[in-house]
N, C-alpha and C positions, 0 to 999 in steps of 0.2 A: 536502522531505518533512517532514511533521509526524507525530508519534506521539501518540496519545491517552493521556492520563494518567488516564482514567476514561471512563465512558459519555458520549458527546456526540452532538449532532445528532439529527435533521436540522434544517436551517435555519441562521440566522445564529449563529455560534459564536465566542466570544472567543478570540483567539490571542495568547499572551503576546508583547508587544513588536511586534505587527503589526496591531492593531485586531481585525477579525473576518473570518471566512471563511464563505461559505454552504456548509454540508455537504449533500451530496445524499442521504445516508442516515445512519442511526445506526451508530456504530462504538463498539467497546468497548476497554477497557484494552489498550494495547500495539499496537493496529492502526494502520496507516498511512493517511494522507490526503494527496493531492497538494496542495501549497501553491501550485502553478502548473501550467499545462498541461504535459503530458509527451508527447513524440512517441514513436511506435512505434519500438522498437529502442533507445531511450535507456536508459542505465544507471540503475538504481534504487539509491539510497543510503539506509542507515538507520544512524544514529549515526556518520556519516562513513565507513562501510564499504560497499562494493558488495555487494548481495545478489541482483542479477539484472537482467533487462532487461524493458522494457515490451513486451507482445505486441500491444498496441492503443494508440490514443491515449487518454490519461487526462486528463480535464478537472480544473481546479482545484476542490477540494472533493470530489472523488470518492474512494471507498475504493480503496486500492491493495492488492490481494490476489491469490490464486492464479488468479483468473479474468482478470487483465489483466497479470500478470508471470510470468516463468519464471526459475528458478534457472539461472545460468550455471555453477554449480559442482557441483550434485548432480543426477544424472539422475533423471527422474520415476520410472522403475522402482525406483530405490533408495528414494525417498520412499514409494512405495506399499508396498514390502516392510516398511519400518519401521512403517508405520501399520497393518499387519495386513491390507492389501488383497491382492487376487489379483495375482500376478505372472506 
């Protein structure tokens, strides 16, 4: 998993110590990008800590976000309530 240190992509993007990676879309500061292909159900790690699981296959260079991962720790209804959404 890679974490953007500023706005990057789409297209070939330099990756520190790894050459470059083709980003499929623009991502902004703090957002995650798959450094390699990720299988459905695979645990997602950020800064060495597990943050959830992939709900679909995620290709290398793809944005990793709420549309393709789920929290294994905080139920969705709790996230909706804290965001001011309907519960």
